N, CA and C of each residue as an Amber inpcrd file, in Angstrom:
protein
   519
   0.8510000  -1.1700000   0.0000000   0.0000000   0.0000000   0.0000000
   0.9000000   1.2380000   0.0000000   0.6000000   2.1780000  -0.8760000
   1.3620000   3.4210000  -0.9000000   0.8340000   4.3550000   0.1920000
   1.5980000   5.3850000   0.4870000   1.1540000   6.3700000   1.4720000
  -0.1470000   7.0110000   0.9960000  -0.2290000   7.3590000  -0.2920000
  -1.4470000   7.9910000  -0.8150000  -2.6480000   7.0600000  -0.6830000
  -2.4490000   5.7670000  -0.9210000  -3.5480000   4.8110000  -0.7490000
  -3.9930000   4.7530000   0.7070000  -3.0450000   4.7420000   1.6210000
  -3.3860000   4.7150000   3.0500000  -4.1420000   5.9760000   3.4450000
  -3.7040000   7.1240000   2.9480000  -4.3950000   8.3810000   3.2370000
  -5.8170000   8.3320000   2.6860000  -5.9800000   7.7850000   1.4860000
  -7.2900000   7.7410000   0.8490000  -8.2710000   6.8350000   1.5840000
  -7.8270000   5.6880000   2.0420000  -8.7620000   4.7310000   2.6490000
  -8.9380000   4.9410000   4.1490000  -8.0820000   5.7600000   4.7500000
  -8.1370000   5.9720000   6.1890000  -9.5180000   6.4540000   6.6150000
 -10.0020000   5.9090000   7.7140000 -11.2630000   6.3450000   8.3090000
 -11.2100000   6.0330000   9.7930000 -12.0840000   6.6470000  10.5460000
 -12.1810000   6.3560000  11.9680000 -13.0060000   5.0980000  12.1580000
 -12.4380000   4.1290000  12.8520000 -13.1350000   2.8700000  13.1400000
 -13.7200000   2.9730000  14.5360000 -15.0180000   2.7130000  14.6440000
 -15.6920000   2.8460000  15.9290000 -16.3740000   1.5590000  16.3710000
 -15.9150000   0.4290000  15.8160000 -16.4190000  -0.8700000  16.2870000
 -15.2600000  -1.8650000  16.2800000 -15.0960000  -2.5190000  17.4080000
 -13.9650000  -3.4290000  17.6010000 -14.4690000  -4.7880000  18.0600000
 -13.7320000  -5.8190000  17.6990000 -14.1120000  -7.1790000  18.0890000
 -13.7360000  -7.4730000  19.5370000 -12.8910000  -6.6590000  20.1180000
 -12.3790000  -6.8960000  21.4660000 -11.0230000  -7.5780000  21.4500000
 -10.6450000  -8.0960000  20.2660000  -9.3510000  -8.7720000  20.1320000
  -8.2500000  -7.7210000  19.9590000  -7.1940000  -7.8350000  20.7540000
  -6.0970000  -6.8710000  20.6080000  -5.2910000  -7.1310000  19.3420000
  -4.5100000  -6.1470000  18.9660000  -3.5990000  -6.3150000  17.8410000
  -2.4650000  -7.2350000  18.2840000  -1.7710000  -7.8090000  17.3180000
  -0.6400000  -8.6760000  17.6450000   0.5210000  -7.8340000  18.1610000
   1.4630000  -8.4860000  18.7870000   2.6600000  -7.7970000  19.2840000
   3.4080000  -7.1420000  18.1320000   3.4840000  -7.8320000  16.9880000
   4.1760000  -7.2780000  15.8230000   3.4550000  -6.0420000  15.2960000
   2.1230000  -6.0930000  15.2490000   1.3580000  -4.9350000  14.7790000
   1.5470000  -3.7520000  15.7330000   1.4930000  -4.0210000  17.0300000
   1.6810000  -2.9480000  18.0060000   3.0700000  -2.3340000  17.8660000
   4.0790000  -3.1670000  17.7100000   5.4450000  -2.6560000  17.5470000
   5.5540000  -1.7810000  16.3050000   4.9240000  -2.1910000  15.2080000
   4.9750000  -1.4000000  13.9720000   4.2700000  -0.0590000  14.1500000
   3.1320000  -0.0700000  14.8340000   2.3830000   1.1630000  15.0730000
   3.1920000   2.1010000  15.9710000   3.7860000   1.5490000  17.0140000
   4.6020000   2.3700000  17.9090000   5.8520000   2.8890000  17.2060000
   6.4210000   2.1000000  16.3080000   7.5980000   2.5550000  15.5560000
   7.2370000   3.7360000  14.6640000   6.0370000   3.7220000  14.1310000
   5.5880000   4.8790000  13.3450000   5.5510000   6.1190000  14.2310000
   5.1090000   5.9490000  15.4560000   5.1220000   7.0640000  16.4050000
   6.5340000   7.5390000  16.6780000   7.4420000   6.5880000  16.8700000
   8.8360000   6.9420000  17.1250000   9.4500000   7.6780000  15.9290000
   8.8970000   7.4740000  14.7520000   9.4210000   8.0850000  13.5250000
   8.8440000   9.4680000  13.2500000   7.9320000   9.9200000  14.0920000
   7.2590000  11.1970000  13.8540000   8.2280000  12.3690000  13.9350000
   7.9630000  13.3950000  13.1220000   8.7760000  14.6120000  13.2350000
   8.3720000  15.3600000  14.5030000   9.3420000  15.6580000  15.3380000
   9.1060000  16.3780000  16.5850000   9.8760000  17.6880000  16.5050000
   9.1980000  18.7940000  16.7690000   9.7990000  20.1130000  16.6550000
  11.1200000  20.2350000  17.3880000  12.1310000  20.7110000  16.6780000
  13.4760000  20.9180000  17.2080000  14.0990000  19.6240000  17.7320000
  13.5660000  18.4720000  17.2740000  14.0600000  17.1480000  17.6890000
  14.0630000  16.9790000  19.2110000  13.0760000  17.5690000  19.8770000
  12.9660000  17.4640000  21.3370000  12.1220000  16.2400000  21.7050000
  12.6630000  15.0770000  21.4080000  11.9580000  13.8230000  21.6480000
  11.6710000  13.6060000  23.1260000  12.4750000  14.2230000  23.9770000
  12.2780000  14.0740000  25.4130000  10.9990000  14.7590000  25.8970000
  10.3430000  15.5230000  25.0110000   9.0940000  16.1970000  25.3840000
   7.8670000  15.3240000  25.1320000   8.0700000  14.1110000  24.6390000
   6.9660000  13.2110000  24.3040000   7.0490000  11.9460000  25.1570000
   5.8960000  11.4670000  25.5730000   5.8200000  10.2150000  26.3350000
   4.6090000   9.4200000  25.8380000   4.8200000   8.1400000  25.5710000
   3.7380000   7.2560000  25.1230000   3.3370000   6.3230000  26.2590000
   2.0390000   6.1580000  26.4310000   1.4910000   5.2100000  27.4070000
   0.5970000   4.2470000  26.6490000   0.9630000   2.9700000  26.6240000
   0.1690000   1.9470000  25.9400000  -0.6930000   1.2600000  26.9930000
  -1.9950000   1.4820000  26.9010000  -2.9190000   0.9690000  27.9180000
  -3.7230000  -0.1940000  27.3450000  -3.5890000  -1.3460000  27.9800000
  -4.3990000  -2.5260000  27.6290000  -5.1780000  -3.0200000  28.8410000
  -4.9560000  -2.4170000  29.9960000  -5.6520000  -2.7930000  31.2290000
  -7.1340000  -2.4550000  31.0910000  -7.9780000  -3.4760000  31.0930000
  -9.4130000  -3.2880000  30.8430000 -10.0700000  -2.3770000  31.8620000
  -9.6590000  -2.4920000  33.1250000 -10.2550000  -1.6450000  34.1640000
  -9.8990000  -0.1790000  33.9410000  -8.6480000   0.0940000  33.6050000
  -8.2400000   1.4730000  33.3570000  -8.9090000   2.0230000  32.0990000
  -9.0110000   1.2120000  31.0620000  -9.7180000   1.6460000  29.8470000
 -11.1670000   1.9950000  30.1790000 -11.8130000   1.1780000  31.0020000
 -13.2100000   1.4330000  31.3920000 -13.3100000   2.7350000  32.1990000
 -12.3260000   2.9990000  33.0640000 -12.3260000   4.2420000  33.8390000
 -12.1720000   5.4520000  32.9210000 -11.2660000   5.3530000  31.9690000
 -11.0480000   6.4570000  31.0310000 -12.3010000   6.6900000  30.1930000
 -12.9240000   5.6080000  29.7460000 -14.1570000   5.6790000  28.9520000
 -15.2750000   6.3430000  29.7550000 -15.4520000   5.8860000  30.9970000
 -16.5150000   6.4370000  31.8670000 -16.2440000   7.9050000  32.1740000
 -14.9930000   8.2390000  32.4580000 -14.6240000   9.6240000  32.7360000
 -14.9840000  10.5250000  31.5540000 -14.6990000  10.0640000  30.3520000
 -15.0020000  10.8540000  29.1570000 -16.5060000  10.9960000  28.9660000
 -17.2540000   9.9210000  29.2000000 -18.7150000   9.9840000  29.0740000
 -19.2800000  11.0260000  30.0380000 -18.7670000  11.0330000  31.2620000
 -19.2120000  12.0240000  32.2500000 -18.8090000  13.4340000  31.8140000
 -17.6080000  13.5730000  31.2900000 -17.1010000  14.8550000  30.7960000
 -18.0270000  15.4110000  29.7130000 -18.5080000  14.5270000  28.8360000
 -19.4020000  14.9320000  27.7480000 -20.8580000  15.0090000  28.1770000
 -21.1570000  14.6470000  29.4290000 -22.5200000  14.7450000  29.9480000
 -23.4570000  13.6810000  29.4330000 -22.9130000  12.5270000  28.9990000
 -23.7550000  11.4490000  28.4800000 -23.2390000  10.1160000  29.0070000
 -23.8250000   9.6040000  30.0890000 -23.3260000   8.3660000  30.6920000
 -23.4530000   7.1370000  29.7880000 -24.2450000   7.2360000  28.7360000
 -24.4020000   6.1070000  27.8100000 -23.3490000   6.1040000  26.7030000
 -22.5470000   7.1470000  26.6490000 -21.5200000   7.2810000  25.6200000
 -20.3240000   6.3850000  25.9320000 -19.6880000   5.8530000  24.8890000
 -18.4630000   5.0670000  25.0340000 -17.4150000   5.6320000  24.0690000
 -16.7380000   6.7060000  24.4810000 -15.8060000   7.4090000  23.5980000
 -14.5820000   6.6140000  23.1710000 -14.2980000   5.4780000  23.8170000
 -13.1870000   4.6340000  23.3770000 -13.6820000   3.5010000  22.4840000
 -14.9800000   3.4150000  22.2950000 -15.6070000   2.4940000  21.3400000
 -15.2770000   1.0210000  21.5750000 -14.8550000   0.6690000  22.7780000
 -14.5370000  -0.7270000  23.0730000 -13.2120000  -1.2020000  22.5240000
 -12.3700000  -0.2790000  22.0900000 -11.0460000  -0.6680000  21.5870000
 -10.2360000  -1.2710000  22.7390000  -9.5200000  -2.3630000  22.4830000
  -8.7760000  -3.0190000  23.5600000  -7.4310000  -2.3840000  23.8980000
  -6.9990000  -1.4040000  23.1110000  -5.7220000  -0.7330000  23.3720000
  -5.8780000   0.7600000  23.1180000  -5.3180000   1.5420000  24.0340000
  -5.2970000   2.9930000  23.8710000  -3.8540000   3.4490000  24.0340000
  -3.3600000   4.1360000  23.0240000  -2.0090000   4.7140000  23.0920000
  -2.1810000   6.2030000  23.3760000  -1.8330000   6.5900000  24.5950000
  -1.9480000   7.9880000  25.0040000  -0.6050000   8.6670000  24.7400000
  -0.6670000   9.8110000  24.0620000   0.5350000  10.5760000  23.7580000
   0.5050000  11.8400000  24.6160000   1.4980000  11.9500000  25.4810000
   1.6010000  13.0910000  26.3900000   2.8230000  13.9150000  26.0170000
   2.7720000  15.1720000  26.4240000   3.8930000  16.0650000  26.1270000
   4.1320000  17.0140000  27.2900000   5.3650000  17.4170000  27.4260000
   5.6950000  18.4570000  28.3970000   5.5270000  19.8400000  27.7680000
   5.3030000  19.8750000  26.4700000   5.0060000  21.1210000  25.7590000
   3.5100000  21.1250000  25.4810000   2.7990000  22.0900000  26.0250000
   1.3570000  22.1270000  25.8040000   0.9560000  23.3000000  24.9150000
   1.9470000  23.8910000  24.2370000   1.6720000  24.9690000  23.2980000
   1.3410000  24.3860000  21.9260000   1.2940000  25.2360000  20.9160000
   0.9410000  24.7440000  19.5810000   1.9810000  23.7720000  19.0400000
   3.2590000  23.9130000  19.4030000   4.2800000  22.9780000  18.9350000
   4.0360000  21.6040000  19.5470000   3.7610000  21.5590000  20.8400000
   3.4720000  20.2860000  21.4910000   2.2520000  19.6140000  20.8930000
   1.2050000  20.3920000  20.6580000  -0.0100000  19.8300000  20.0530000
   0.2520000  19.3200000  18.6460000   1.0250000  20.0710000  17.8700000
   1.3610000  19.6440000  16.5100000   2.1990000  18.3720000  16.5370000
   3.1590000  18.3060000  17.4540000   3.9770000  17.0930000  17.5770000
   3.1010000  15.8780000  17.8420000   2.1920000  16.0130000  18.7890000
   1.3170000  14.9010000  19.1530000   0.4270000  14.5200000  17.9700000
  -0.1170000  15.5060000  17.2680000  -0.9830000  15.2190000  16.1220000
  -0.2270000  14.4770000  15.0250000   1.0000000  14.9050000  14.7600000
   1.8050000  14.2210000  13.7410000   2.0800000  12.7770000  14.1540000
   2.3920000  12.5800000  15.4120000   2.6880000  11.2570000  15.9240000
   1.4610000  10.3460000  15.8200000   0.3140000  10.8570000  16.2690000
  -0.9280000  10.0720000  16.2170000  -1.2780000   9.7380000  14.7670000
  -1.1380000  10.7080000  13.8700000  -1.4990000  10.4660000  12.4720000
  -0.5840000   9.4180000  11.8270000   0.7020000   9.4820000  12.1180000
   1.6160000   8.4680000  11.5870000   1.2560000   7.0710000  12.0740000
   0.9140000   6.9630000  13.3560000   0.4940000   5.6520000  13.8800000
  -0.8090000   5.2010000  13.2230000  -1.7130000   6.1520000  12.9790000
  -2.9870000   5.8170000  12.3380000  -2.7650000   5.2830000  10.9220000
  -1.8900000   5.9240000  10.1610000  -1.6270000   5.4530000   8.7970000
  -0.9880000   4.0650000   8.8030000  -0.1530000   3.7960000   9.7890000
   0.4310000   2.4590000   9.9010000  -0.6440000   1.4400000  10.2500000
  -1.5760000   1.8190000  11.0990000  -2.7000000   0.9310000  11.4170000
  -3.4910000   0.5910000  10.1510000  -3.7110000   1.6000000   9.3040000
  -4.4120000   1.3660000   8.0410000  -3.6500000   0.3480000   7.2000000
  -2.3540000   0.5710000   7.0460000  -1.5310000  -0.3310000   6.2420000
  -1.6220000  -1.7670000   6.7410000  -1.7280000  -1.9330000   8.0580000
  -1.8020000  -3.2710000   8.6640000  -3.2200000  -3.8350000   8.7090000
  -4.2130000  -3.0300000   8.3350000  -5.6040000  -3.4740000   8.4120000
  -6.1420000  -3.4830000   9.8310000  -5.5170000  -2.7060000  10.7000000
  -5.9110000  -2.6130000  12.1030000  -6.9080000  -1.4680000  12.2660000
  -7.9460000  -1.6910000  13.0580000  -8.8970000  -0.6240000  13.3450000
  -8.2540000   0.4210000  14.2320000  -8.5990000   1.6770000  13.9950000
  -8.0490000   2.7620000  14.8070000  -8.9810000   3.9570000  14.7690000
  -8.8970000   4.7700000  15.7990000  -9.6040000   6.0430000  15.8190000
  -8.7950000   7.0050000  16.6860000  -8.6370000   8.2410000  16.1800000
  -7.9730000   9.2850000  16.9590000  -8.9020000   9.6470000  18.1160000
  -8.3300000   9.8160000  19.2920000  -9.1040000  10.1440000  20.4880000
  -8.5520000  11.4350000  21.0770000  -9.2670000  12.5250000  20.8670000
  -8.8310000  13.8020000  21.4190000  -9.7790000  14.2950000  22.5160000
 -11.0790000  14.1710000  22.3430000 -12.0210000  14.6190000  23.3720000
 -11.8670000  13.8410000  24.6710000 -11.8140000  12.5200000  24.5680000
 -11.6380000  11.6960000  25.7640000 -10.2680000  11.9230000  26.3870000
  -9.2890000  12.2900000  25.5680000  -7.9640000  12.6040000  26.1020000
  -8.0080000  13.9210000  26.8640000  -8.7550000  14.8950000  26.3630000
  -8.9230000  16.1610000  27.0870000  -9.6080000  15.9120000  28.4300000
 -10.5980000  15.0290000  28.4410000 -11.2750000  14.6760000  29.6910000
 -10.2990000  13.9920000  30.6450000  -9.4950000  13.0890000  30.1180000
  -8.4900000  12.3950000  30.9200000  -7.5240000  13.3980000  31.5410000
  -7.0480000  14.3460000  30.7550000  -6.0590000  15.3190000  31.2200000
  -6.5760000  16.1630000  32.3730000  -7.8900000  16.2870000  32.4940000
  -8.4860000  17.0910000  33.5670000  -8.7820000  16.2710000  34.8210000
  -8.4640000  14.9680000  34.7870000  -8.7340000  14.0990000  35.9320000
  -7.3850000  13.6580000  36.5240000  -6.9420000  14.3610000  37.5450000
  -5.6190000  14.1160000  38.1280000  -5.4630000  12.6760000  38.6150000
  -6.5280000  12.0850000  39.1200000  -6.4670000  10.7020000  39.6180000
  -6.1750000   9.7250000  38.4760000  -6.8240000   9.9280000  37.3360000
  -6.5680000   9.0680000  36.1780000  -5.1950000   9.3330000  35.5760000
  -4.8210000  10.5800000  35.4790000  -3.5050000  10.9150000  34.9360000
  -2.4120000  10.2630000  35.7800000  -2.5980000  10.2360000  37.0840000
  -1.6040000   9.6230000  37.9800000  -1.3990000   8.1500000  37.6480000
  -2.4480000   7.4840000  37.1510000  -2.3520000   6.0630000  36.8020000
  -1.5010000   5.8240000  35.5540000  -1.1800000   6.8900000  34.8170000
  -0.3440000   6.7650000  33.6200000   1.1430000   6.8030000  33.9600000
   1.4650000   7.1610000  35.2090000   2.8690000   7.2330000  35.6340000
   3.7060000   8.1240000  34.7120000   3.1550000   9.2620000  34.3650000
   3.8590000  10.1740000  33.4660000   4.9910000  10.8850000  34.1930000
   6.0320000  11.2410000  33.4510000   7.0680000  12.0840000  34.0510000
   6.4420000  13.4150000  34.4800000   7.0300000  14.0470000  35.4710000
   6.5030000  15.3160000  35.9640000   6.4500000  16.3510000  34.8460000
   5.3430000  17.0800000  34.8030000   5.1780000  18.1450000  33.8240000
   4.5620000  17.7080000  32.5070000   4.2540000  16.4210000  32.3600000
   3.6600000  15.9210000  31.1160000   2.1410000  15.9030000  31.2230000
   1.4990000  16.1760000  30.1050000   0.0420000  16.2120000  30.0420000
  -0.4240000  15.4150000  28.8190000  -1.4420000  14.5530000  28.9690000
  -2.0040000  13.8490000  27.8010000  -2.6190000  14.8560000  26.8320000
  -2.2260000  14.7670000  25.5520000  -2.7460000  15.6860000  24.5410000
  -3.4900000  14.9870000  23.4090000  -3.2430000  13.7050000  23.2070000
  -3.9100000  12.9770000  22.1260000  -3.7340000  11.4900000  22.3400000
  -4.5830000  10.7250000  21.6880000  -4.5160000   9.2630000  21.8240000
  -4.9400000   8.6060000  20.5300000  -4.5770000   7.3370000  20.4200000
  -5.0320000   6.5010000  19.3130000  -5.5580000   5.2100000  19.9120000
  -6.8290000   4.9210000  19.6520000  -7.4130000   3.6510000  20.0730000
  -7.2220000   2.6750000  18.9170000  -6.7890000   1.4480000  19.2380000
  -6.5560000   0.4530000  18.1920000  -7.0810000  -0.9110000  18.6250000
  -7.3790000  -1.7310000  17.6370000  -7.8190000  -3.0970000  17.8960000
  -8.2900000  -3.7540000  16.6140000  -8.5580000  -5.0300000  16.7270000
  -9.0940000  -5.7630000  15.5820000 -10.5220000  -5.3010000  15.3240000
 -10.8980000  -5.2990000  14.0640000 -12.2280000  -4.8590000  13.6670000
 -12.6940000  -5.6950000  12.4870000 -13.9900000  -5.6980000  12.2710000
 -14.5390000  -6.3410000  11.0730000 -14.7360000  -5.3290000   9.9480000
 -14.5270000  -4.0540000  10.2630000 -14.6350000  -3.0210000   9.2340000
 -13.4510000  -3.1490000   8.2820000 -13.6470000  -2.6930000   7.0670000
 -12.5780000  -2.7340000   6.0730000 -12.3240000  -1.3170000   5.5680000
 -11.1110000  -1.1080000   5.1080000 -10.7400000   0.1780000   4.5310000
 -10.9880000   0.1170000   3.0360000 -11.7610000   1.0700000   2.5280000
 -12.1550000   1.0870000   1.1210000 -11.7760000   2.4350000   0.5100000
 -11.2440000   2.3910000  -0.6900000 -10.8950000   3.6230000  -1.4030000
 -12.1480000   4.4470000  -1.6490000 -11.9830000   5.7500000  -1.6020000
 -13.1250000   6.6390000  -1.8210000 -12.7370000   7.7790000  -2.7520000
 -13.7340000   8.3110000  -3.4230000 -13.4990000   9.4720000  -4.2790000
 -13.4790000  10.7110000  -3.4010000 -12.4180000  11.4700000  -3.4930000
 -12.2930000  12.6810000  -2.6990000 -12.2160000  13.8590000  -3.6550000
 -13.2050000  14.7670000  -3.5840000 -13.1900000  15.9180000  -4.4760000
 -11.9870000  16.8200000  -4.2020000 -11.3550000  17.2890000  -5.2400000
 -10.1760000  18.1510000  -5.1070000 -10.5370000  19.5150000  -4.5420000
 -11.8250000  19.8720000  -4.5640000 -12.2420000  21.1790000  -4.0660000
 -13.0830000  21.0630000  -2.7990000 -12.9100000  19.9820000  -2.0650000
 -13.6870000  19.7600000  -0.8430000 -13.4580000  20.8840000   0.1780000
 -12.2510000  21.4000000   0.2220000 -11.9280000  22.5110000   1.1130000
 -11.4720000  23.6820000   0.2680000 -11.9140000  24.8730000   0.6480000
 -11.5250000  26.0730000  -0.0920000 -10.0060000  26.2210000  -0.0700000
  -9.4590000  26.5630000  -1.2140000  -8.0040000  26.7320000  -1.3350000
  -7.7280000  28.0140000  -2.1010000  -6.9120000  28.8690000  -1.5140000
  -6.4750000  30.0860000  -2.1890000  -5.0060000  29.9280000  -2.5150000
  -4.6230000  30.3680000  -3.6990000  -3.2160000  30.4050000  -4.1020000
  -2.7790000  31.8550000  -4.0850000  -1.7870000  32.1470000  -3.2990000
  -1.3240000  33.5130000  -3.1600000   0.0990000  33.5790000  -3.6890000
   0.2700000  34.2880000  -4.8200000   1.5860000  34.3720000  -5.4600000
   2.2650000  35.6820000  -5.1580000
């Protein structure tokens, strides 16, 4: 699969079988994260937390549902793994670093046929819950800024027609 093909078929997967990804798939996804461009090469400003503990995932899910004011909501969609990306930089550079990292892992998930969904709202809810953040054992000064939920799914990635003018574009010469 080419990068353009992965970009084209990428979608948010919101239904999981409950089966985790293989160790090899997880390693490949995490390696994509390790390969992300980080501003000024300050890799020490990023921390990854790979969560497979079902109780902690349920706590994070419930916390997010409460944050959104809907106890019936399941913002982690039953994914068996959540990769939380935290940073000691919480400015636009830190946010951009995390977004690039999450997106690279997402494209690798697509290439592997692994279900994935970017998780930002539930991560914002997590970041506001000091008790849950403490369970991540983050280095001092780090804050969760983004996450990627992954797992096996029955959904498939299908190529789609994307209009070239879907978003307004100005050319300024």
